[in-house]
PyMOL Python script that loads the backbone (N, CA, C, O; Angstrom):
from pymol import cmd

cmd.read_pdbstr("""\
ATOM      1  N   MET A   1     -18.878  32.466  65.516  1.00  0.00           N
ATOM      2  CA  MET A   1     -20.137  32.446  64.798  1.00  0.00           C
ATOM      3  C   MET A   1     -19.850  32.118  63.340  1.00  0.00           C
ATOM      4  O   MET A   1     -18.905  32.642  62.749  1.00  0.00           O
ATOM      5  N   ALA A   2     -20.650  31.270  62.784  1.00  0.00           N
ATOM      6  CA  ALA A   2     -20.467  30.842  61.398  1.00  0.00           C
ATOM      7  C   ALA A   2     -20.787  31.994  60.441  1.00  0.00           C
ATOM      8  O   ALA A   2     -21.696  32.781  60.704  1.00  0.00           O
ATOM      9  N   PRO A   3     -20.052  32.096  59.340  1.00  0.00           N
ATOM     10  CA  PRO A   3     -20.329  33.143  58.358  1.00  0.00           C
ATOM     11  C   PRO A   3     -21.779  33.052  57.873  1.00  0.00           C
ATOM     12  O   PRO A   3     -22.276  31.967  57.573  1.00  0.00           O
ATOM     13  N   GLY A   4     -22.438  34.186  57.802  1.00  0.00           N
ATOM     14  CA  GLY A   4     -23.824  34.239  57.342  1.00  0.00           C
ATOM     15  C   GLY A   4     -24.849  33.950  58.414  1.00  0.00           C
ATOM     16  O   GLY A   4     -26.048  34.100  58.179  1.00  0.00           O
ATOM     17  N   ALA A   5     -24.396  33.533  59.605  1.00  0.00           N
ATOM     18  CA  ALA A   5     -25.326  33.249  60.697  1.00  0.00           C
ATOM     19  C   ALA A   5     -25.859  34.558  61.274  1.00  0.00           C
ATOM     20  O   ALA A   5     -25.194  35.593  61.234  1.00  0.00           O
ATOM     21  N   THR A   6     -27.055  34.484  61.802  1.00  0.00           N
ATOM     22  CA  THR A   6     -27.681  35.656  62.407  1.00  0.00           C
ATOM     23  C   THR A   6     -27.518  35.595  63.919  1.00  0.00           C
ATOM     24  O   THR A   6     -27.699  34.539  64.525  1.00  0.00           O
ATOM     25  N   VAL A   7     -27.184  36.703  64.515  1.00  0.00           N
ATOM     26  CA  VAL A   7     -27.053  36.781  65.969  1.00  0.00           C
ATOM     27  C   VAL A   7     -28.453  36.715  66.572  1.00  0.00           C
ATOM     28  O   VAL A   7     -29.319  37.507  66.199  1.00  0.00           O
ATOM     29  N   PRO A   8     -28.689  35.787  67.497  1.00  0.00           N
ATOM     30  CA  PRO A   8     -30.024  35.648  68.081  1.00  0.00           C
ATOM     31  C   PRO A   8     -30.381  36.829  68.987  1.00  0.00           C
ATOM     32  O   PRO A   8     -29.514  37.441  69.612  1.00  0.00           O
ATOM     33  N   SER A   9     -31.644  37.123  69.038  1.00  0.00           N
ATOM     34  CA  SER A   9     -32.129  38.191  69.902  1.00  0.00           C
ATOM     35  C   SER A   9     -32.048  37.750  71.362  1.00  0.00           C
ATOM     36  O   SER A   9     -32.293  36.585  71.674  1.00  0.00           O
ATOM     37  N   PRO A  10     -31.707  38.670  72.250  1.00  0.00           N
ATOM     38  CA  PRO A  10     -31.690  38.341  73.676  1.00  0.00           C
ATOM     39  C   PRO A  10     -33.084  38.391  74.320  1.00  0.00           C
ATOM     40  O   PRO A  10     -33.222  38.112  75.510  1.00  0.00           O
ATOM     41  N   CYS A  11     -34.097  38.738  73.554  1.00  0.00           N
ATOM     42  CA  CYS A  11     -35.455  38.883  74.086  1.00  0.00           C
ATOM     43  C   CYS A  11     -35.946  37.558  74.683  1.00  0.00           C
ATOM     44  O   CYS A  11     -35.830  36.502  74.061  1.00  0.00           O
ATOM     45  N   VAL A  12     -36.495  37.634  75.900  1.00  0.00           N
ATOM     46  CA  VAL A  12     -37.066  36.465  76.565  1.00  0.00           C
ATOM     47  C   VAL A  12     -38.553  36.686  76.865  1.00  0.00           C
ATOM     48  O   VAL A  12     -39.131  36.010  77.716  1.00  0.00           O
ATOM     49  N   ASN A  13     -39.159  37.633  76.160  1.00  0.00           N
ATOM     50  CA  ASN A  13     -40.588  37.947  76.284  1.00  0.00           C
ATOM     51  C   ASN A  13     -40.996  38.378  77.685  1.00  0.00           C
ATOM     52  O   ASN A  13     -42.123  38.127  78.112  1.00  0.00           O
ATOM     53  N   ILE A  14     -40.086  39.022  78.397  1.00  0.00           N
ATOM     54  CA  ILE A  14     -40.399  39.682  79.669  1.00  0.00           C
ATOM     55  C   ILE A  14     -40.063  41.153  79.434  1.00  0.00           C
ATOM     56  O   ILE A  14     -38.965  41.608  79.752  1.00  0.00           O
ATOM     57  N   CYS A  15     -40.998  41.870  78.888  1.00  0.00           N
ATOM     58  CA  CYS A  15     -40.752  43.240  78.434  1.00  0.00           C
ATOM     59  C   CYS A  15     -41.235  44.243  79.475  1.00  0.00           C
ATOM     60  O   CYS A  15     -42.379  44.698  79.448  1.00  0.00           O
ATOM     61  N   ARG A  16     -40.325  44.575  80.399  1.00  0.00           N
ATOM     62  CA  ARG A  16     -40.604  45.542  81.451  1.00  0.00           C
ATOM     63  C   ARG A  16     -39.361  46.379  81.650  1.00  0.00           C
ATOM     64  O   ARG A  16     -38.286  45.851  81.934  1.00  0.00           O
ATOM     65  N   MET A  17     -39.505  47.672  81.501  1.00  0.00           N
ATOM     66  CA  MET A  17     -38.367  48.562  81.709  1.00  0.00           C
ATOM     67  C   MET A  17     -38.238  48.878  83.202  1.00  0.00           C
ATOM     68  O   MET A  17     -39.201  49.294  83.846  1.00  0.00           O
ATOM     69  N   ASP A  18     -37.049  48.675  83.732  1.00  0.00           N
ATOM     70  CA  ASP A  18     -36.761  48.968  85.128  1.00  0.00           C
ATOM     71  C   ASP A  18     -36.497  50.466  85.263  1.00  0.00           C
ATOM     72  O   ASP A  18     -35.635  51.011  84.574  1.00  0.00           O
ATOM     73  N   GLU A  19     -37.226  51.119  86.136  1.00  0.00           N
ATOM     74  CA  GLU A  19     -37.087  52.572  86.296  1.00  0.00           C
ATOM     75  C   GLU A  19     -35.709  52.976  86.812  1.00  0.00           C
ATOM     76  O   GLU A  19     -35.200  54.034  86.443  1.00  0.00           O
ATOM     77  N   LYS A  20     -35.108  52.162  87.647  1.00  0.00           N
ATOM     78  CA  LYS A  20     -33.813  52.501  88.238  1.00  0.00           C
ATOM     79  C   LYS A  20     -32.668  52.354  87.242  1.00  0.00           C
ATOM     80  O   LYS A  20     -31.780  53.205  87.185  1.00  0.00           O
ATOM     81  N   THR A  21     -32.683  51.281  86.461  1.00  0.00           N
ATOM     82  CA  THR A  21     -31.575  51.014  85.546  1.00  0.00           C
ATOM     83  C   THR A  21     -31.830  51.488  84.124  1.00  0.00           C
ATOM     84  O   THR A  21     -30.891  51.639  83.342  1.00  0.00           O
ATOM     85  N   ALA A  22     -33.098  51.726  83.780  1.00  0.00           N
ATOM     86  CA  ALA A  22     -33.514  52.060  82.413  1.00  0.00           C
ATOM     87  C   ALA A  22     -33.199  50.919  81.444  1.00  0.00           C
ATOM     88  O   ALA A  22     -32.969  51.138  80.255  1.00  0.00           O
ATOM     89  N   LEU A  23     -33.195  49.692  81.984  1.00  0.00           N
ATOM     90  CA  LEU A  23     -32.964  48.502  81.169  1.00  0.00           C
ATOM     91  C   LEU A  23     -34.178  47.589  81.263  1.00  0.00           C
ATOM     92  O   LEU A  23     -34.922  47.623  82.243  1.00  0.00           O
ATOM     93  N   CYS A  24     -34.367  46.780  80.239  1.00  0.00           N
ATOM     94  CA  CYS A  24     -35.436  45.797  80.268  1.00  0.00           C
ATOM     95  C   CYS A  24     -35.105  44.739  81.320  1.00  0.00           C
ATOM     96  O   CYS A  24     -33.976  44.252  81.376  1.00  0.00           O
ATOM     97  N   SER A  25     -36.072  44.386  82.141  1.00  0.00           N
ATOM     98  CA  SER A  25     -35.861  43.385  83.188  1.00  0.00           C
ATOM     99  C   SER A  25     -35.649  41.986  82.619  1.00  0.00           C
ATOM    100  O   SER A  25     -35.098  41.118  83.295  1.00  0.00           O
ATOM    101  N   GLY A  26     -36.080  41.767  81.390  1.00  0.00           N
ATOM    102  CA  GLY A  26     -35.934  40.452  80.781  1.00  0.00           C
ATOM    103  C   GLY A  26     -34.640  40.264  80.025  1.00  0.00           C
ATOM    104  O   GLY A  26     -33.967  39.246  80.187  1.00  0.00           O
ATOM    105  N   CYS A  27     -34.282  41.239  79.195  1.00  0.00           N
ATOM    106  CA  CYS A  27     -33.122  41.055  78.305  1.00  0.00           C
ATOM    107  C   CYS A  27     -31.948  41.977  78.618  1.00  0.00           C
ATOM    108  O   CYS A  27     -30.893  41.858  77.995  1.00  0.00           O
ATOM    109  N   TYR A  28     -32.109  42.875  79.554  1.00  0.00           N
ATOM    110  CA  TYR A  28     -31.038  43.789  79.977  1.00  0.00           C
ATOM    111  C   TYR A  28     -30.578  44.756  78.890  1.00  0.00           C
ATOM    112  O   TYR A  28     -29.442  45.228  78.916  1.00  0.00           O
ATOM    113  N   ARG A  29     -31.462  45.050  77.933  1.00  0.00           N
ATOM    114  CA  ARG A  29     -31.125  46.046  76.911  1.00  0.00           C
ATOM    115  C   ARG A  29     -31.787  47.367  77.254  1.00  0.00           C
ATOM    116  O   ARG A  29     -32.820  47.410  77.922  1.00  0.00           O
ATOM    117  N   SER A  30     -31.173  48.443  76.786  1.00  0.00           N
ATOM    118  CA  SER A  30     -31.780  49.769  76.911  1.00  0.00           C
ATOM    119  C   SER A  30     -32.860  49.904  75.835  1.00  0.00           C
ATOM    120  O   SER A  30     -32.915  49.101  74.903  1.00  0.00           O
ATOM    121  N   ILE A  31     -33.698  50.898  75.964  1.00  0.00           N
ATOM    122  CA  ILE A  31     -34.747  51.105  74.964  1.00  0.00           C
ATOM    123  C   ILE A  31     -34.131  51.388  73.594  1.00  0.00           C
ATOM    124  O   ILE A  31     -34.655  50.933  72.577  1.00  0.00           O
ATOM    125  N   ASP A  32     -33.036  52.127  73.558  1.00  0.00           N
ATOM    126  CA  ASP A  32     -32.376  52.409  72.282  1.00  0.00           C
ATOM    127  C   ASP A  32     -31.833  51.132  71.637  1.00  0.00           C
ATOM    128  O   ASP A  32     -31.907  50.967  70.419  1.00  0.00           O
ATOM    129  N   GLU A  33     -31.287  50.231  72.459  1.00  0.00           N
ATOM    130  CA  GLU A  33     -30.785  48.961  71.925  1.00  0.00           C
ATOM    131  C   GLU A  33     -31.915  48.092  71.407  1.00  0.00           C
ATOM    132  O   GLU A  33     -31.763  47.414  70.391  1.00  0.00           O
ATOM    133  N   ILE A  34     -33.039  48.107  72.093  1.00  0.00           N
ATOM    134  CA  ILE A  34     -34.207  47.333  71.648  1.00  0.00           C
ATOM    135  C   ILE A  34     -34.711  47.875  70.311  1.00  0.00           C
ATOM    136  O   ILE A  34     -35.014  47.108  69.397  1.00  0.00           O
ATOM    137  N   ILE A  35     -34.796  49.193  70.205  1.00  0.00           N
ATOM    138  CA  ILE A  35     -35.306  49.826  68.987  1.00  0.00           C
ATOM    139  C   ILE A  35     -34.401  49.542  67.790  1.00  0.00           C
ATOM    140  O   ILE A  35     -34.895  49.274  66.695  1.00  0.00           O
ATOM    141  N   CYS A  36     -33.092  49.596  67.984  1.00  0.00           N
ATOM    142  CA  CYS A  36     -32.180  49.442  66.844  1.00  0.00           C
ATOM    143  C   CYS A  36     -31.899  47.984  66.487  1.00  0.00           C
ATOM    144  O   CYS A  36     -31.327  47.719  65.429  1.00  0.00           O
ATOM    145  N   TRP A  37     -32.282  47.039  67.331  1.00  0.00           N
ATOM    146  CA  TRP A  37     -31.915  45.633  67.132  1.00  0.00           C
ATOM    147  C   TRP A  37     -32.268  45.103  65.741  1.00  0.00           C
ATOM    148  O   TRP A  37     -31.423  44.487  65.091  1.00  0.00           O
ATOM    149  N   SER A  38     -33.466  45.321  65.283  1.00  0.00           N
ATOM    150  CA  SER A  38     -33.902  44.714  64.015  1.00  0.00           C
ATOM    151  C   SER A  38     -33.134  45.236  62.800  1.00  0.00           C
ATOM    152  O   SER A  38     -33.058  44.559  61.776  1.00  0.00           O
ATOM    153  N   LYS A  39     -32.573  46.423  62.912  1.00  0.00           N
ATOM    154  CA  LYS A  39     -31.819  47.000  61.790  1.00  0.00           C
ATOM    155  C   LYS A  39     -30.306  46.904  61.980  1.00  0.00           C
ATOM    156  O   LYS A  39     -29.545  47.246  61.075  1.00  0.00           O
ATOM    157  N   ALA A  40     -29.870  46.444  63.145  1.00  0.00           N
ATOM    158  CA  ALA A  40     -28.435  46.370  63.442  1.00  0.00           C
ATOM    159  C   ALA A  40     -27.774  45.224  62.681  1.00  0.00           C
ATOM    160  O   ALA A  40     -28.384  44.182  62.446  1.00  0.00           O
ATOM    161  N   ASP A  41     -26.513  45.439  62.302  1.00  0.00           N
ATOM    162  CA  ASP A  41     -25.771  44.346  61.675  1.00  0.00           C
ATOM    163  C   ASP A  41     -25.241  43.427  62.786  1.00  0.00           C
ATOM    164  O   ASP A  41     -25.327  43.752  63.971  1.00  0.00           O
ATOM    165  N   ASN A  42     -24.697  42.287  62.381  1.00  0.00           N
ATOM    166  CA  ASN A  42     -24.225  41.315  63.366  1.00  0.00           C
ATOM    167  C   ASN A  42     -23.157  41.886  64.288  1.00  0.00           C
ATOM    168  O   ASN A  42     -23.118  41.545  65.470  1.00  0.00           O
ATOM    169  N   HIS A  43     -22.300  42.740  63.772  1.00  0.00           N
ATOM    170  CA  HIS A  43     -21.255  43.347  64.603  1.00  0.00           C
ATOM    171  C   HIS A  43     -21.889  44.147  65.744  1.00  0.00           C
ATOM    172  O   HIS A  43     -21.484  44.008  66.899  1.00  0.00           O
ATOM    173  N   LYS A  44     -22.867  44.972  65.427  1.00  0.00           N
ATOM    174  CA  LYS A  44     -23.547  45.779  66.442  1.00  0.00           C
ATOM    175  C   LYS A  44     -24.292  44.881  67.431  1.00  0.00           C
ATOM    176  O   LYS A  44     -24.275  45.135  68.635  1.00  0.00           O
ATOM    177  N   LYS A  45     -24.946  43.830  66.924  1.00  0.00           N
ATOM    178  CA  LYS A  45     -25.671  42.912  67.806  1.00  0.00           C
ATOM    179  C   LYS A  45     -24.723  42.230  68.784  1.00  0.00           C
ATOM    180  O   LYS A  45     -25.060  42.052  69.955  1.00  0.00           O
ATOM    181  N   LEU A  46     -23.548  41.851  68.315  1.00  0.00           N
ATOM    182  CA  LEU A  46     -22.569  41.230  69.207  1.00  0.00           C
ATOM    183  C   LEU A  46     -22.068  42.227  70.250  1.00  0.00           C
ATOM    184  O   LEU A  46     -21.805  41.849  71.392  1.00  0.00           O
ATOM    185  N   GLU A  47     -21.935  43.486  69.869  1.00  0.00           N
ATOM    186  CA  GLU A  47     -21.564  44.531  70.836  1.00  0.00           C
ATOM    187  C   GLU A  47     -22.626  44.647  71.931  1.00  0.00           C
ATOM    188  O   GLU A  47     -22.304  44.771  73.113  1.00  0.00           O
ATOM    189  N   ILE A  48     -23.891  44.604  71.521  1.00  0.00           N
ATOM    190  CA  ILE A  48     -24.993  44.684  72.487  1.00  0.00           C
ATOM    191  C   ILE A  48     -24.962  43.464  73.406  1.00  0.00           C
ATOM    192  O   ILE A  48     -25.156  43.597  74.614  1.00  0.00           O
ATOM    193  N   TRP A  49     -24.722  42.282  72.848  1.00  0.00           N
ATOM    194  CA  TRP A  49     -24.624  41.067  73.664  1.00  0.00           C
ATOM    195  C   TRP A  49     -23.505  41.205  74.695  1.00  0.00           C
ATOM    196  O   TRP A  49     -23.669  40.784  75.840  1.00  0.00           O
ATOM    197  N   ASP A  50     -22.375  41.785  74.307  1.00  0.00           N
ATOM    198  CA  ASP A  50     -21.274  41.994  75.250  1.00  0.00           C
ATOM    199  C   ASP A  50     -21.716  42.897  76.404  1.00  0.00           C
ATOM    200  O   ASP A  50     -21.392  42.637  77.563  1.00  0.00           O
ATOM    201  N   LEU A  51     -22.450  43.948  76.082  1.00  0.00           N
ATOM    202  CA  LEU A  51     -22.958  44.853  77.110  1.00  0.00           C
ATOM    203  C   LEU A  51     -23.933  44.124  78.040  1.00  0.00           C
ATOM    204  O   LEU A  51     -23.893  44.305  79.257  1.00  0.00           O
ATOM    205  N   ILE A  52     -24.796  43.308  77.463  1.00  0.00           N
ATOM    206  CA  ILE A  52     -25.773  42.542  78.257  1.00  0.00           C
ATOM    207  C   ILE A  52     -25.039  41.649  79.245  1.00  0.00           C
ATOM    208  O   ILE A  52     -25.388  41.596  80.424  1.00  0.00           O
ATOM    209  N   GLN A  53     -24.026  40.953  78.762  1.00  0.00           N
ATOM    210  CA  GLN A  53     -23.286  40.044  79.649  1.00  0.00           C
ATOM    211  C   GLN A  53     -22.627  40.807  80.786  1.00  0.00           C
ATOM    212  O   GLN A  53     -22.595  40.323  81.918  1.00  0.00           O
ATOM    213  N   GLN A  54     -22.102  41.989  80.503  1.00  0.00           N
ATOM    214  CA  GLN A  54     -21.502  42.810  81.558  1.00  0.00           C
ATOM    215  C   GLN A  54     -22.560  43.259  82.569  1.00  0.00           C
ATOM    216  O   GLN A  54     -22.304  43.289  83.773  1.00  0.00           O
ATOM    217  N   ARG A  55     -23.726  43.600  82.079  1.00  0.00           N
ATOM    218  CA  ARG A  55     -24.810  44.075  82.955  1.00  0.00           C
ATOM    219  C   ARG A  55     -25.345  42.965  83.846  1.00  0.00           C
ATOM    220  O   ARG A  55     -25.849  43.240  84.935  1.00  0.00           O
ATOM    221  N   MET A  56     -25.247  41.728  83.409  1.00  0.00           N
ATOM    222  CA  MET A  56     -25.768  40.603  84.174  1.00  0.00           C
ATOM    223  C   MET A  56     -24.835  40.181  85.317  1.00  0.00           C
ATOM    224  O   MET A  56     -25.240  39.439  86.212  1.00  0.00           O
ATOM    225  N   LEU A  57     -23.588  40.657  85.281  1.00  0.00           N
ATOM    226  CA  LEU A  57     -22.649  40.312  86.347  1.00  0.00           C
ATOM    227  C   LEU A  57     -23.059  41.007  87.646  1.00  0.00           C
ATOM    228  O   LEU A  57     -23.514  42.150  87.630  1.00  0.00           O
ATOM    229  N   PRO A  58     -22.895  40.309  88.765  1.00  0.00           N
ATOM    230  CA  PRO A  58     -23.292  40.926  90.051  1.00  0.00           C
ATOM    231  C   PRO A  58     -22.403  42.089  90.436  1.00  0.00           C
ATOM    232  O   PRO A  58     -22.610  42.704  91.482  1.00  0.00           O
TER     233      PRO A  58
END
""", "prot")
cmd.dss("prot")
cmd.show_as("cartoon", "prot")
cmd.util.cbc("prot")
cmd.orient("prot")
């Protein structure tokens, strides 16, 4: 990632929390991750992206 660049949001405008996983069905974030996203620094956002990618694996 280029210095000064902003980490893009994983939001895909499908905002539904799955009762079984407690994750959003669209972006695979937890409610706590969604809430903190706007105030998180790039390091934290990249950590969340790593978690999302792991959650998307079958």
